[in-house]
PAROTOR-300832 format. One line per 4 residues: number of its first residue (from 1); their letters; for each residue y, x, z of N, C-alpha, C. Coordinates in nm, 4 decimals. Atoms other than C-alpha are relative to their C-alpha. Example, Ala and Ser with C-alpha at 12.3 -4.5 7.8 and 13.67 -1.06 7.14 Angstrom:
2
1) as) -0.1190,0.0890,0.0000,-0.4500,1.2300,0.7800,0.1200,0.0900,0.0000; -0.1190,-0.0820,-0.0060,-0.1060,1.3670,0.7140,0.1090,-0.0770,0.0730
//
This chain:
116
1) mkky) -0.1646,0.1046,0.0285,0.0393,-0.0293,-0.0242,0.0753,0.1324,0.0236; -0.1152,-0.0565,-0.0120,0.3295,0.0918,-0.0682,0.0816,0.0305,0.0766; -0.0167,-0.0503,-0.0609,0.5756,0.2798,0.1731,0.1824,-0.0927,-0.0096; -0.1067,0.0328,0.0475,0.9102,0.0905,0.1681,0.1249,0.0833,0.0896
5) kvgv) -0.1312,-0.0843,-0.1382,1.2002,0.4002,0.2628,0.0762,-0.0935,0.0750; -0.1336,0.0728,-0.0398,1.4252,0.2542,0.4937,0.0767,0.0430,0.0956; -0.1172,-0.0917,-0.1617,1.7705,0.3914,0.7101,0.0224,-0.1527,0.0623; -0.1176,0.0451,-0.0802,1.9562,0.2514,0.9812,0.1085,0.0157,0.0554
9) vgct) -0.2054,-0.0463,0.0218,2.3293,0.2479,1.0163,0.0213,-0.0901,0.1861; -0.0202,0.0126,-0.1787,2.4140,0.2491,1.3707,-0.0953,0.0422,0.0794; 0.1332,0.0207,-0.0761,2.1234,0.4333,1.4554,-0.0237,0.0727,0.1401; 0.0055,-0.0154,-0.1310,2.2039,0.5863,1.8071,0.0827,-0.1254,0.0950
13) gmvg) 0.0152,0.0986,-0.1055,2.3329,0.2651,1.9830,-0.0957,-0.0451,-0.0040; 0.1199,0.0815,-0.0721,2.0867,0.0680,2.1899,-0.0898,-0.0487,-0.0805; 0.0516,0.0402,0.0592,2.0142,-0.1585,1.9231,-0.0692,0.0599,-0.0874; 0.0204,-0.1086,0.0465,1.9727,0.1508,1.7003,-0.1376,0.0530,-0.0062
17) qrfi) 0.0606,-0.0706,-0.0596,1.7892,0.3235,1.8868,-0.2027,-0.1157,0.0196; 0.1243,0.0998,-0.0129,1.5244,-0.0175,1.9165,-0.0559,-0.0202,-0.1127; 0.0713,-0.0506,0.1664,1.5088,0.0079,1.5136,-0.0944,0.0881,-0.0108; 0.0296,-0.1099,0.0301,1.4422,0.3180,1.5270,-0.1562,0.0446,0.0241
21) tlle) 0.1416,0.0104,-0.0555,1.1234,0.2785,1.7989,-0.0979,-0.1243,-0.1351; 0.0952,0.0803,0.0427,0.9891,-0.0249,1.6290,-0.0464,0.0334,-0.1598; 0.0901,-0.0730,0.1325,0.9474,0.1732,1.2899,-0.0686,0.0522,0.0084; 0.0815,-0.1384,-0.0510,0.7459,0.4402,1.4497,-0.1270,-0.0860,-0.0930
25) nhpw) 0.1176,0.0670,0.0279,0.4205,0.4282,1.2503,-0.0434,-0.1437,-0.0470; -0.0257,0.1866,0.0815,0.5394,0.0851,1.0830,-0.1050,0.0231,-0.1485; 0.0653,-0.0112,0.1650,0.2702,0.0195,0.7681,0.0420,-0.0407,-0.0998; -0.1209,-0.0093,0.1161,0.5328,-0.1346,0.5497,0.0728,0.1368,-0.0214
29) fqlt) -0.1431,-0.0672,-0.0046,0.8354,0.1079,0.6555,-0.0148,0.1734,-0.0149; 0.0147,-0.1477,-0.1128,0.9059,0.4986,0.6927,0.1330,0.0069,-0.0346; -0.1222,0.0070,-0.0473,1.2277,0.5661,0.8299,0.0545,0.1514,-0.1129; -0.0848,-0.1328,0.1281,1.3879,0.8215,0.5265,0.1362,0.0020,0.0880
33) aiaa) -0.2057,-0.0319,0.0028,1.7895,0.8111,0.6043,0.0367,-0.0902,0.1478; -0.0725,0.0739,-0.0969,1.9969,0.7128,0.9401,0.0938,0.0593,-0.0595; -0.1370,-0.0526,0.0096,2.3763,0.6880,0.9835,0.0704,-0.0663,0.1310; -0.1565,-0.0042,-0.0264,2.6734,0.6688,1.1678,0.0965,-0.0373,0.0320
37) sars) -0.1349,0.0006,0.0501,2.9692,0.7249,1.2564,0.0491,0.1645,0.0427; -0.0222,-0.1233,0.0461,3.1331,1.0113,1.1853,0.0019,0.1329,0.1497; 0.0523,-0.0593,-0.0150,3.0689,1.1543,1.5294,-0.1164,0.0360,0.0846; 0.0979,-0.0813,0.0561,2.7313,1.1961,1.5237,-0.0374,0.0624,-0.1019
41) agkp) 0.0218,-0.0323,0.1547,2.7218,1.2416,1.1339,-0.0585,0.1754,0.0039; -0.0046,-0.1282,0.0328,2.5867,1.6177,1.0409,-0.1192,0.0399,0.0959; 0.0672,-0.0299,-0.1376,2.3699,1.5870,1.4018,-0.1639,-0.0125,-0.0649; 0.1700,0.0318,-0.0114,1.9741,1.6074,1.3927,0.0150,-0.1035,0.1184
45) yeea) -0.0419,0.1452,-0.0763,1.9298,1.2389,1.5820,-0.0379,0.0146,0.1197; 0.0028,-0.1244,-0.1573,1.7549,1.4768,1.8817,0.1129,-0.0053,0.0749; -0.1216,-0.0450,-0.0796,2.0658,1.5521,1.9702,0.1042,-0.0841,-0.0214; -0.0744,0.1668,-0.0426,2.2632,1.2305,1.8533,0.0444,0.0039,0.1027
49) vsgr) 0.0993,0.0879,-0.0485,2.0677,1.0947,2.1035,-0.0124,0.0812,0.1814; 0.0373,-0.1147,-0.2118,2.0230,1.3578,2.4304,0.1029,-0.0557,0.0727; -0.0263,0.0675,-0.1016,2.1115,1.1989,2.7323,0.0540,-0.1720,0.0000; -0.0365,0.1699,0.0027,2.1741,0.8621,2.6017,-0.0836,-0.1136,-0.0592
53) wkmd) 0.1046,0.0024,0.0640,1.8282,0.7638,2.4870,-0.0471,-0.1335,0.0911; 0.0628,0.1646,-0.0375,1.7578,0.3997,2.5912,-0.0989,-0.0136,0.0734; 0.1108,0.0273,-0.0005,1.4164,0.3654,2.5165,-0.0668,-0.0008,0.1539; 0.1347,-0.0690,-0.0642,1.0958,0.3381,2.7316,-0.0258,0.1102,-0.0324
57) tpip) 0.0650,-0.0512,0.0556,0.9171,0.5324,2.4869,0.1008,0.1539,-0.0640; -0.0374,-0.1121,0.1131,0.9779,0.8814,2.3551,0.0973,0.0055,-0.1010; -0.0558,0.0264,0.1730,1.2226,0.9364,2.0186,-0.0969,0.0690,-0.0600; 0.1227,-0.0499,0.0949,0.9936,0.9239,1.7858,0.0030,0.1293,-0.0665
61) eeak) -0.0194,-0.0986,0.0664,0.8860,1.2303,1.6229,0.0504,0.0018,-0.1885; 0.0064,-0.0041,0.1783,0.9344,1.1141,1.2355,0.1773,-0.0293,0.0456; -0.1830,0.0150,-0.0024,1.3387,1.0468,1.3478,0.0222,0.1392,0.0282; -0.0636,-0.1127,-0.0926,1.3856,1.3604,1.6138,0.0936,0.0937,-0.1484
65) qlvi) -0.0561,-0.1018,0.0588,1.4774,1.6255,1.2944,0.0710,-0.0572,-0.1303; -0.0896,0.0436,0.1176,1.6537,1.3475,1.0775,0.1112,0.0496,0.0305; -0.1319,-0.0091,0.0654,2.0143,1.4127,0.9910,0.0901,-0.1191,-0.0688; -0.0980,0.0778,0.0557,2.2754,1.1572,1.0185,0.1018,-0.0145,-0.0672
69) ydid) -0.0727,0.0016,0.0979,2.4280,1.0364,0.7764,0.1869,-0.0707,0.0651; -0.1157,0.0383,-0.0611,2.8648,0.9893,0.8342,-0.0027,-0.1447,-0.0748; 0.0005,0.1581,0.1180,2.8427,0.5667,0.7175,0.1141,0.0015,-0.0593; -0.1791,-0.0510,0.0732,3.2428,0.6377,0.6567,-0.0411,0.0428,-0.1693
73) aqmk) -0.0425,-0.0923,0.1167,3.2000,0.8940,0.4105,-0.1104,0.0646,-0.0380; 0.0898,-0.0841,0.0567,2.8876,0.9574,0.3163,-0.1498,-0.1160,-0.0679; 0.0694,0.1208,-0.0048,2.7425,0.5570,0.1981,-0.0865,0.0548,-0.1029; 0.0861,-0.0336,0.1022,2.6548,0.6744,-0.1371,-0.1073,0.0657,-0.0042
77) eftd) 0.1215,-0.1564,0.0172,2.4173,1.0351,-0.0677,-0.0719,-0.1053,0.1369; 0.0716,0.0581,-0.0982,2.2657,0.7256,0.2797,-0.0611,-0.0681,-0.1003; 0.1159,0.0612,0.0775,2.2006,0.4653,0.0399,-0.1231,0.0511,-0.1373; 0.0943,-0.0697,0.1034,2.0547,0.6816,-0.2498,-0.1370,-0.0132,0.0294
81) qidf) 0.1512,0.0517,-0.0979,1.7401,0.7502,0.0365,-0.0502,-0.1218,-0.0278; 0.1349,0.1072,-0.0578,1.5938,0.4186,0.1008,0.0043,-0.1212,-0.1336; 0.0478,0.1046,0.0677,1.5021,0.1247,-0.0489,0.0477,-0.1058,0.0884; 0.0708,0.1390,-0.0460,1.5526,-0.0948,0.2036,0.1018,0.0542,0.1514
85) tfca) -0.0257,0.0147,-0.1149,1.8050,-0.1088,0.5522,0.0942,-0.0595,0.0894; 0.0336,0.0589,-0.1170,1.8029,-0.2001,0.8888,0.1760,-0.0057,0.0832; -0.1116,0.0300,-0.0268,2.1870,-0.2720,1.0247,0.0411,0.0110,0.1513; -0.0663,0.0020,-0.1856,2.2994,-0.2124,1.4515,0.0955,-0.0530,-0.0034
89) esfa) -0.1130,-0.0165,0.0051,2.6632,-0.2578,1.3864,0.0400,-0.1732,0.0018; -0.0119,0.1186,-0.0196,2.8558,-0.6111,1.4187,0.0196,-0.0528,-0.1225; 0.0526,0.0749,0.1375,2.8113,-0.8376,1.1531,0.1544,0.0545,-0.1242; -0.1301,-0.1060,0.1176,3.2119,-0.7190,1.0106,-0.0842,0.1140,-0.0909
93) icas) 0.0482,-0.1415,-0.0143,3.0585,-0.3399,0.9895,-0.0779,-0.0362,-0.1512; 0.0752,0.0142,0.1044,2.7370,-0.4819,0.8023,0.0263,-0.0287,-0.1283; -0.0346,0.0945,0.1570,2.9138,-0.7324,0.5341,0.1093,0.1131,-0.0651; -0.0331,-0.1417,0.0595,3.1134,-0.4145,0.4810,-0.0773,0.0739,-0.0925
97) iaai) 0.1046,-0.0323,0.1233,2.8752,-0.2219,0.3770,-0.0928,-0.0214,-0.1248; 0.0330,0.0921,0.1361,2.7042,-0.4587,0.2101,0.0608,-0.0189,-0.1281; -0.1141,0.0650,0.1687,3.0221,-0.5212,-0.0584,-0.0508,0.1810,-0.0425; -0.0596,-0.1422,0.0165,3.0850,-0.1261,-0.0238,-0.1964,0.0559,-0.0596
101) waac) 0.1537,-0.0164,0.0221,2.6522,-0.0717,-0.1230,0.0280,-0.0457,-0.1775; -0.0230,0.0386,0.1143,2.7100,-0.3065,-0.3858,0.0320,0.0113,-0.1498; -0.0799,-0.0393,0.0790,2.9861,-0.1395,-0.5308,-0.1131,0.1235,-0.0908; 0.0661,-0.1196,0.0634,2.7859,0.1903,-0.5551,-0.0939,-0.0476,-0.0697
105) sgsl) 0.1228,0.0317,0.1043,2.4764,-0.0105,-0.7038,0.0040,-0.0088,-0.1203; -0.0231,0.1080,0.0637,2.6576,-0.2393,-0.9152,0.0033,-0.1029,0.0093; -0.0226,0.1418,-0.0420,2.5299,-0.5103,-0.7658,-0.1369,0.0644,0.1039; 0.1068,-0.0280,-0.0598,2.2837,-0.5515,-0.4729,-0.1520,-0.0974,-0.0504
109) gssv) 0.1368,0.0742,0.1176,2.0706,-0.7981,-0.6952,-0.1230,-0.0960,0.1303; 0.1155,0.0524,-0.1017,1.7381,-0.9242,-0.5458,-0.0863,0.1247,0.0476; 0.0930,-0.1758,-0.0536,1.5421,-0.5333,-0.5309,0.0588,0.0182,0.0972; -0.0520,-0.0842,-0.1146,1.7813,-0.4297,-0.2515,0.0140,-0.1045,0.0872
113) pfca) -0.0616,0.0664,-0.1073,1.7327,-0.6191,0.0723,0.0714,0.0325,0.1191; -0.0889,-0.1328,-0.0123,1.9619,-0.5386,0.3091,0.0098,-0.1275,0.1727; 0.0066,0.1294,-0.1623,1.9271,-0.7056,0.7131,0.0653,0.0304,0.0897; -0.1116,-0.0289,-0.1165,2.1725,-0.7121,0.9861,-0.0546,-0.0945,0.1147
//
């Protein structure tokens, strides 16, 4: 079965952390890219959430070394890596990301799912 390459926007917050844990060893999704604010951008995930990890389980191995994209400055690079994204941000931010993604790709179309 094909695994879809997925991303998480807002990966360092509590909801983003939960998405990261739910994606660990998922049968349909492979965590491929993660994004957050400029404050966390450029850091490996493990470093960015060090001292702020709120989940009961450890940081998933597959996420630890993923380098965080700046969702504002690196939208195109982020979306080029994935088939699907989970957004752990406010509705307004997610809607903005969807609009930018549509502009980058030409159209969201039915083949680019977006979960908020």
